[in-house]
C-alpha positions in Angstrom: 19.1 -54.1 11.1 21.4 -55.3 8.3 19.4 -57.0 5.5 20.8 -58.8 2.5 18.4 -58.9 -0.5 18.8 -61.3 -3.4 17.0 -60.1 -6.5 17.5 -56.7 -5.0 17.5 -54.9 -8.4 14.1 -56.2 -9.5 10.7 -54.5 -9.1 10.1 -55.8 -5.6 13.7 -55.8 -4.4 14.5 -52.3 -5.4 11.3 -51.0 -3.7 12.1 -53.0 -0.6 15.6 -51.7 -0.3 14.4 -48.1 -0.7 11.8 -48.6 2.0 14.1 -50.3 4.5 16.8 -47.7 3.9 14.2 -44.9 4.6 13.3 -46.8 7.9 17.0 -46.6 9.0 18.0 -50.2 8.1 21.1 -51.1 6.2 19.7 -52.9 3.2 22.0 -54.2 0.4 21.4 -56.0 -2.9 23.3 -59.2 -3.4 24.9 -59.1 -6.8 24.6 -62.3 -8.9 27.3 -63.2 -11.5 30.0 -65.7 -12.3 32.8 -66.3 -9.8 35.2 -64.7 -12.3 33.5 -61.4 -11.9 35.2 -59.6 -9.0 32.0 -57.6 -8.3 29.8 -60.7 -8.1 28.7 -62.0 -4.8 27.0 -65.3 -5.7 26.2 -67.6 -8.6 23.4 -69.7 -7.3 23.3 -72.0 -10.4 26.9 -72.9 -9.8 26.4 -73.2 -6.0 28.9 -70.5 -5.3 28.7 -67.7 -2.7 31.5 -65.3 -2.1 32.8 -65.4 1.5 31.3 -62.7 3.7 28.3 -62.0 1.5 25.7 -63.1 4.1 27.8 -63.5 7.2 26.7 -61.0 9.9 23.4 -60.1 8.2 20.5 -59.9 10.6 18.1 -60.9 7.9 18.1 -62.3 4.4 15.3 -61.6 1.9 15.4 -64.0 -1.0 13.6 -62.6 -4.0 15.6 -64.2 -6.9 13.6 -66.0 -9.6 13.0 -65.7 -13.4 9.7 -64.1 -14.3 6.9 -66.7 -14.9 5.1 -64.3 -17.3 8.0 -63.9 -19.7 8.2 -65.9 -22.9 6.8 -69.3 -24.0 7.0 -72.2 -21.6 9.3 -74.4 -23.6 11.2 -77.2 -21.9 14.3 -75.0 -21.5 12.2 -72.1 -20.1 10.6 -74.4 -17.5 14.0 -75.4 -16.4 15.1 -71.8 -16.0 12.0 -71.2 -13.9 12.8 -74.1 -11.7 16.5 -73.5 -11.4 16.2 -69.8 -10.6 14.0 -70.6 -7.7 14.8 -74.1 -6.4 18.5 -74.2 -7.0 19.1 -70.7 -5.8 17.2 -71.4 -2.6 19.1 -74.6 -2.0 22.4 -72.8 -2.6 21.4 -70.0 -0.2 20.2 -72.2 2.6 23.1 -74.5 2.4 25.5 -71.5 2.6 23.6 -70.0 5.6 23.8 -73.4 7.3 27.6 -73.5 6.8 28.1 -70.2 8.6 29.1 -70.1 12.2 26.0 -69.8 14.4 26.8 -66.2 15.4 27.1 -65.2 11.7 23.8 -66.7 10.6 20.8 -64.4 10.1 18.0 -64.5 12.6 15.4 -64.6 9.8 15.1 -65.7 6.2 12.1 -64.4 4.2 12.0 -66.5 1.1 9.7 -65.4 -1.7 7.0 -67.9 -2.7 3.7 -67.7 -4.6 0.0 -68.5 -4.3 0.6 -70.8 -7.2 1.2 -73.3 -4.4 -2.5 -73.9 -4.2 -3.2 -74.7 -7.9 -6.7 -74.4 -9.4 -9.2 -74.3 -6.4 -12.4 -72.8 -7.7 -14.3 -70.9 -5.0 -12.5 -72.5 -2.0 -11.2 -70.0 0.5 -7.5 -70.7 0.9 -5.7 -69.9 4.2 -2.2 -71.0 4.9 -3.6 -74.3 6.2 -5.0 -75.3 2.8 -3.4 -78.4 1.1 -1.1 -77.9 -1.8 -2.5 -78.1 -5.3 -1.4 -79.9 -8.4 0.0 -78.8 -11.8 3.3 -77.4 -13.1 3.3 -74.2 -11.0 2.1 -75.9 -7.8 4.8 -78.5 -8.1 7.4 -75.8 -8.7 6.3 -73.8 -5.7 6.1 -76.9 -3.4 9.7 -77.8 -4.3 10.7 -74.1 -3.9 9.3 -73.9 -0.4 10.8 -77.3 0.6 14.3 -75.9 0.0 13.4 -72.7 2.1 12.0 -74.7 5.0 15.4 -76.4 5.5 16.7 -73.1 6.9 14.7 -73.9 10.0 17.1 -76.8 10.7 19.8 -74.2 11.2 17.8 -72.2 13.8 16.7 -69.5 11.3 13.2 -68.2 11.6 11.8 -68.8 8.1 8.9 -67.1 6.3 7.6 -68.6 3.1 6.2 -65.4 1.6 3.3 -66.7 -0.7 2.7 -63.7 -2.8 -0.2 -63.0 -5.1 0.0 -61.0 -8.3 1.9 -57.8 -7.5 0.3 -54.7 -9.0 2.5 -51.8 -10.0 2.2 -49.5 -13.0 5.9 -50.0 -13.5 5.7 -53.8 -14.0 3.6 -56.6 -15.4 0.9 -57.5 -15.5 -0.6 -54.1 -14.8 1.9 -52.2 -17.0 0.9 -54.4 -19.9 -2.9 -54.0 -19.3 -2.9 -50.2 -19.2 -2.5 -49.5 -22.9 -5.3 -51.8 -24.2 -7.6 -50.7 -21.4 -6.9 -47.0 -22.1 -7.7 -47.7 -25.8 -11.0 -49.1 -24.7 -10.3 -52.7 -25.8 -9.7 -54.3 -22.4 -11.9 -57.1 -21.0 -12.1 -60.2 -19.0 -9.6 -63.1 -19.4 -11.8 -66.0 -20.4 -15.1 -66.0 -18.6 -13.8 -63.7 -15.8 -15.3 -65.9 -13.1 -11.9 -67.1 -11.7 -10.6 -65.6 -8.4 -7.6 -63.4 -9.0 -5.4 -62.9 -5.9 -3.6 -59.6 -6.0 -1.6 -57.2 -3.8 -0.1 -53.7 -4.5 3.6 -53.3 -4.7 3.4 -51.0 -1.6 1.7 -53.7 0.5 4.0 -56.4 -0.9 7.0 -54.4 0.3 5.3 -53.4 3.6 4.5 -57.1 4.3 8.1 -58.1 3.9 9.3 -55.3 6.2 6.6 -56.4 8.7 7.8 -60.0 8.7 11.3 -58.9 9.4 10.4 -57.3 12.7 7.4 -59.4 13.8 7.4 -63.0 15.0 5.8 -64.6 12.0 7.1 -67.8 10.4 6.1 -70.6 8.1 3.7 -69.9 5.1 2.3 -66.4 4.9 -0.3 -65.5 2.3 0.3 -62.1 0.8 -2.9 -61.1 -0.9 -5.3 -58.2 -0.4 -8.1 -59.2 2.0 -10.9 -58.1 -0.4 -11.0 -61.0 -2.8 -12.0 -60.2 -6.4 -12.7 -62.2 -9.5 -11.1 -61.4 -12.8 -14.4 -59.8 -13.9 -14.4 -57.6 -10.8 -10.7 -56.7 -11.4 -11.5 -55.8 -15.0 -14.5 -53.6 -14.2 -12.5 -51.8 -11.5 -9.7 -51.1 -13.9 -12.2 -49.8 -16.4 -13.8 -47.6 -13.8 -10.4 -46.2 -12.8 -9.5 -45.4 -16.4 -13.1 -44.3 -17.3 -13.1 -46.8 -20.2 -15.5 -49.6 -21.3 -14.4 -53.2 -20.8 -16.4 -55.0 -23.5 -13.8 -57.2 -25.2 -13.0 -60.5 -23.4 -9.7 -62.2 -24.3 -10.1 -65.8 -25.2 -7.9 -68.3 -23.3 -6.6 -69.8 -26.6 -4.7 -66.5 -27.2 -2.7 -67.2 -24.1 -2.0 -70.8 -25.1 -0.5 -69.4 -28.3 1.5 -66.8 -26.5 2.9 -69.0 -23.7 2.7 -72.5 -25.1 1.0 -73.6 -21.9 -2.5 -74.4 -20.6 -3.8 -71.0 -19.5 -5.4 -72.6 -16.5 -1.8 -72.8 -15.1 -1.4 -69.0 -15.4 -5.0 -68.1 -14.5 -5.9 -70.6 -11.8 -8.8 -69.6 -9.6 -7.4 -69.0 -6.1 -9.4 -67.2 -3.4 -6.5 -66.5 -1.1 -7.0 -65.3 2.5 -4.1 -63.5 4.3 -4.9 -65.1 7.6 -1.4 -65.3 9.1 -0.5 -61.8 8.0 -3.6 -60.1 9.4 -3.4 -62.2 12.6 0.2 -60.8 13.2 -1.2 -57.2 13.2 -0.5 -56.2 9.6 -2.9 -53.7 8.0 -3.1 -53.4 4.3 -2.8 -49.8 2.9 -4.9 -50.9 -0.1 -7.3 -53.6 1.0 -9.7 -53.5 -1.9 -9.2 -53.2 -5.7 -10.8 -49.7 -6.0 -8.5 -48.3 -3.4 -5.6 -50.0 -5.2 -6.3 -48.4 -8.5 -6.9 -45.1 -6.9 -3.4 -45.3 -5.4 -1.7 -46.7 -8.5 -3.2 -44.6 -11.2 -3.7 -41.2 -9.6 
């Protein structure tokens, strides 16, 4: 299978390409840049795609998007978050639709996020749950709307609603390790909010699974063993053999991000119903197994 991957140099994309290549697929990263750069293959903000970039690919995995956890949420930063997701997805889908039928991919896996659900308290959230409200929910709803248009072109489309991805090589876990190792880690706020998560390994495995299994529509990608932030905090402390006595007040995050922390730390008890129904089995289904794998 030939797979074109946007965002292929990021944490998830590079791990995905490595896995797909090891499985015998031809997986290539699509290089972003201005049209004036002869090595660039697309500039989604400008609506430009170099001819032949996606033609003939069996599948496209769309992972492009600026990091939500980077920097303060100023007006300009919010626009970057929206454009890097919504505009890039629109550019991609319009281009795929312009290809001759025989040159279109069979499947598009478009990255999404559990932010779709907004703040939901203790409600169990399957893919059938209604969308939420708030800045992040509105962003994800619009993001998915653009991806769904690929179905009009006969492309099987997966909206890959990812939870927080855990890897010691990337945030948030990479940023938590130092304070926790110093013994000054703790809950975020009261710790009672549900914190959906998935290891990088299972994130990548779920994408590979969706490429070759007949799944479509929204797919929650979160470990089946739900955990609150307090449970996550205690598990990380156990794994590192450190106390977790120092809660971080939410106002600190308001100062850091210039945004209501409820947007970043919404309670979302996400259930991976569609993924498990399709036969997928998580390598790290619970948080203790995850930390054993990640920190050994």
